[in-house]
matplotlib code that plots the C-alpha trace (Angstrom):
import matplotlib.pyplot as plt

x = [15.2, 11.7, 12.9, 10.0, 10.3, 7.6, 5.7, 4.6, 3.0, 1.5, 4.5, 8.1, 11.0, 14.1, 16.6, 16.7, 19.2, 18.8, 21.7, 21.7, 25.2, 26.2, 22.9, 20.9, 17.4, 16.3, 18.5, 18.4, 14.6, 12.4, 8.7, 5.6, 2.1, 1.6, -2.6, -4.9, -6.2, -5.8, -2.2, -0.5, 2.9, 3.2, 6.5, 7.5, 9.0, 12.0, 11.4, 11.9, 8.4, 8.1, 11.2, 9.8, 6.9, 9.4, 11.4, 8.0, 7.1, 10.4, 11.0, 14.2, 16.8, 18.2, 21.9, 21.4, 18.5, 15.5, 11.9, 9.5, 6.2, 3.6, 6.5, 8.8, 12.0, 11.0, 13.9, 15.4, 12.3, 10.6, 7.3, 5.4, 6.0, 5.4, 2.1, 1.4, 2.3, -0.4, 1.2, -0.6, 0.5, -1.0, 0.9, 1.1, 0.3, -2.4, -1.8, -4.8, -5.2, -6.7, -8.2, -9.7, -12.7, -12.8, -13.8, -11.0, -8.7, -9.7, -9.7, -6.1, -4.4, -6.4, -5.5, -1.8, -1.8, -3.5, -0.7, -2.6, -2.7, -6.0, -7.8, -5.6, -7.0, -10.5, -11.2, -15.0, -14.2, -15.9, -12.4, -13.0, -16.7, -15.5, -13.2, -15.2, -18.0, -15.0, -14.4, -17.9, -17.8, -15.1, -16.4, -19.8, -17.7, -16.0, -19.0, -17.6, -20.2, -22.4, -19.1, -17.9, -18.0, -16.3, -13.5, -11.0, -10.2, -13.6, -14.4, -14.3, -11.1, -12.1, -13.7, -10.1, -8.7, -11.1, -10.7, -7.0, -7.6, -10.4, -7.4, -5.5, -7.8, -7.9, -4.9, -6.6, -3.9, -3.4, -1.6, -2.4, -0.8, -1.7, 0.4, -1.4, -5.1, -6.6, -4.3, -6.1, -9.7, -12.1, -13.3, -16.8, -13.9, -12.3, -15.4, -16.0, -12.9, -12.3, -15.6, -14.1, -11.0, -13.1, -15.2, -11.9, -10.7, -14.0, -12.6, -9.4, -6.9, -4.3, -3.8, -1.4, -1.6, 0.8, -0.6, -0.3, -3.6, -3.9, -6.8, -7.6, -5.2, -6.1, -9.7, -8.9, -5.7, -5.5, -2.1, 0.4, 4.4, 6.4, 9.3, 11.9, 15.5, 14.7, 14.3, 11.5, 10.8, 7.3, 4.8, 1.3, -2.0, -3.5, -3.9, 0.1, 1.4, -0.4, 0.6, 4.7, 7.1, 9.0, 6.4, 5.6, 9.4, 9.7, 6.7, 8.5, 6.7, 3.2, 0.6, -0.8, -4.0, -2.8, -1.3, -3.1]
y = [-19.0, -18.3, -18.1, -17.3, -14.9, -13.3, -11.5, -8.1, -6.4, -7.6, -6.1, -4.5, -3.5, -2.8, -0.8, -1.8, 0.1, -0.2, 0.3, 0.8, 1.8, 4.7, 5.5, 4.8, 4.9, 3.4, 4.3, 2.3, 2.8, 1.1, 1.1, -1.3, -2.2, -3.0, -4.0, -4.3, -1.3, 1.2, 2.7, 5.9, 6.0, 9.3, 11.7, 13.9, 11.9, 9.5, 9.9, 5.3, 4.9, 2.1, 1.1, 0.1, -1.7, -3.9, -4.3, -5.6, -8.1, -9.6, -8.0, -6.1, -7.7, -4.6, -5.1, -5.0, -4.9, -7.4, -8.1, -9.4, -10.5, -12.4, -13.0, -14.3, -13.3, -13.0, -11.1, -13.0, -14.8, -15.1, -12.2, -15.7, -17.0, -13.5, -13.6, -17.6, -15.7, -13.6, -10.5, -8.9, -5.8, -3.9, -1.6, 2.3, 0.7, -1.5, -4.9, -6.9, -9.8, -7.5, -10.0, -12.1, -12.0, -10.1, -13.4, -15.0, -12.2, -13.7, -16.7, -17.1, -15.7, -17.7, -21.0, -19.8, -19.8, -23.4, -24.6, -27.6, -27.8, -29.1, -25.6, -23.7, -26.0, -25.4, -29.4, -29.1, -30.6, -29.8, -27.8, -25.8, -24.9, -24.0, -21.6, -20.1, -19.8, -18.1, -15.7, -14.3, -13.7, -11.3, -9.6, -8.8, -7.6, -5.1, -4.0, -5.8, -8.9, -7.5, -7.5, -11.2, -11.7, -9.5, -8.7, -6.8, -4.6, -3.9, -2.3, 1.7, 3.1, 3.4, -0.2, -1.9, -0.5, -2.1, -5.5, -5.3, -4.8, -8.3, -9.7, -9.1, -10.5, -13.6, -14.6, -14.0, -11.3, -10.6, -7.5, -5.2, -2.9, -0.4, 1.6, 4.5, 2.5, 6.6, 7.5, 8.8, 8.4, 11.1, 12.4, 9.9, 6.8, 7.9, 7.9, 4.4, 3.2, 4.9, 2.6, -0.3, 0.4, 0.8, -2.4, -4.4, -3.7, -4.9, -8.4, -8.2, -6.7, -4.3, -1.7, 0.0, 2.8, 5.1, 7.9, 11.3, 12.6, 14.2, 14.4, 11.2, 10.1, 12.3, 11.5, 7.6, 6.9, 7.2, 7.2, 8.3, 7.9, 10.3, 9.9, 11.9, 11.0, 7.1, 8.6, 8.9, 12.5, 12.5, 10.3, 10.1, 11.3, 13.5, 16.1, 15.6, 15.1, 18.4, 20.9, 18.6, 21.9, 18.8, 17.5, 20.9, 21.9, 18.1, 19.0, 22.0, 24.5, 24.2, 23.4, 19.9, 21.8, 23.3, 20.0, 18.5]
z = [2.3, 3.6, 7.4, 10.2, 12.5, 15.2, 13.5, 14.6, 11.5, 8.0, 5.7, 6.8, 5.1, 6.8, 6.8, 2.6, 0.6, -3.5, -5.8, -9.7, -10.7, -8.9, -7.9, -4.6, -5.2, -1.7, 1.2, 4.7, 4.8, 6.8, 6.5, 8.2, 7.1, 11.0, 10.8, 7.7, 6.0, 3.0, 3.4, 1.3, -1.0, -2.4, -3.7, -6.7, -9.4, -9.4, -5.1, -5.2, -4.8, -7.9, -6.8, -3.1, -5.0, -6.6, -3.6, -1.8, -4.8, -5.6, -8.9, -7.6, -4.7, -2.5, -1.9, 1.9, 4.0, 4.8, 3.6, 5.5, 5.0, 7.2, 9.7, 7.1, 5.3, 2.2, 0.7, -2.2, -2.8, -6.2, -7.6, -8.7, -4.7, -3.1, -4.9, -3.6, -0.5, -0.4, -1.8, -5.4, -7.3, -10.5, -12.8, -13.7, -17.2, -17.3, -18.1, -19.5, -21.8, -24.2, -26.6, -24.2, -22.3, -18.9, -16.9, -19.0, -17.6, -13.8, -14.6, -15.8, -12.9, -10.7, -12.6, -12.7, -8.7, -8.4, -10.8, -12.3, -16.6, -16.4, -15.8, -18.3, -20.9, -19.1, -18.7, -17.4, -13.8, -10.5, -9.3, -13.3, -12.5, -8.6, -9.9, -12.7, -10.0, -8.1, -10.6, -11.3, -7.9, -7.8, -10.7, -9.0, -6.4, -8.5, -10.4, -14.1, -13.8, -16.6, -18.9, -18.9, -21.7, -23.4, -24.6, -21.9, -24.8, -25.2, -21.7, -20.8, -18.9, -15.5, -15.9, -17.4, -14.3, -12.2, -13.9, -13.0, -9.3, -9.9, -11.3, -8.4, -6.5, -7.5, -6.2, -2.7, -1.3, 2.0, 0.8, -2.1, -4.0, -6.4, -8.8, -9.9, -10.0, -10.3, -12.8, -16.1, -14.1, -14.3, -11.3, -11.6, -12.0, -9.3, -6.7, -8.1, -7.4, -3.4, -3.0, -4.5, -2.0, 0.9, 0.5, 0.3, 3.5, 5.2, 4.0, 6.1, 3.4, 3.0, 0.3, -0.1, -2.3, -4.5, -6.2, -7.6, -7.4, -3.5, -3.3, -3.9, -1.4, 1.2, 1.5, 1.1, 3.0, 6.9, 7.1, 4.2, 3.8, 2.2, 0.3, -1.3, -2.8, -1.3, 2.5, 4.1, 4.3, 6.3, 8.1, 9.7, 9.1, 6.3, 8.0, 9.4, 5.7, 4.3, 7.3, 7.0, 5.8, 4.4, 2.4, 0.9, 0.4, -1.3, -3.6, -5.2, -2.2, -3.1, -0.6, -0.6, -1.5, -4.4, -6.3, -9.2]

ax = plt.figure().add_subplot(projection="3d")
ax.plot(x, y, z, "-o")
ax.set_aspect("equal")
plt.show()
């Protein structure tokens, strides 16, 4: 059930605990995204980052605590309903419809959002044409319009990552979660990704990024939350995170500048 509460932030986790058998993955954690912008979530492997994304999107239901999105408690809401409310995500592993065209990959999530069967059968209606035009605008926005008729599997790796983001943007989110979007990218592709994220937030969207590339995170996330063993150990600007002893210790004694 969605219960309205006074909206003080775009999204918040309030005293969340997630357990798998005897393992506590998230331990009484509170976290919020107060205003539109780019936010980073970092931590060692196994810190609980992806678990948080799964709680935020309704894949996992926490044993304790509340999930609040746009002023409504959505703790028990299913993932497709979260998407309709405006919370979408990408995954660490690319999940495209490889045999379909780039345009079709963006069209399908938009059609599912509209919940109208006629969209899935490509019936030539005014609404269908408007949807196609909308999807083309998304592809142009992410820089993939010249690929619209190519199979998704034929795109270079970095462009496949962009297509994943385009599919998420087709759902017109208010909050976009990106799970390691720069993974496997070369420096040029990472630069283009950073430029795309900067364009997205100009549309008054919020982005939460999980990423192991610390240089990318420090350059593009004005605020970063650091997780370790299911708890927040530090939060703040990159300059604060880089010099926090708790963060350095969590990363096995390396300075943040030495991380890959």
